[in-house]
C-alpha angles and dihedrals in degrees: 000000000000093000097046099041104029090231117149111259095250093052092045090054090051093049092050090047092051093049093047090049090054093053096048094049111115121228089253093052090047092051092049093047096045094044089055092047093049093047089052087053088057100251119150120239092247089064094038095058093055092046092050093050090051093046093048090054093060101041115119089253103032118217120230111271108281124200123223088255091054091049091050090051091052091052102036102024 
């Protein structure tokens, strides 16, 4: 990474760590994280549930289809 991008070694390690963290995140972790981000951005839950379903469908390792009810249960228990 350092040789091909010219990034300093510390920054290259951080980039690799961030990318690896993204790919090991479970669907549940993703839903919790994104729900919190979208709420901070001021979106209403009605919009968030549809966004989350669409985003989960295009992740590198797609999650099984989750209903709005399943998404709510992940977030609120």
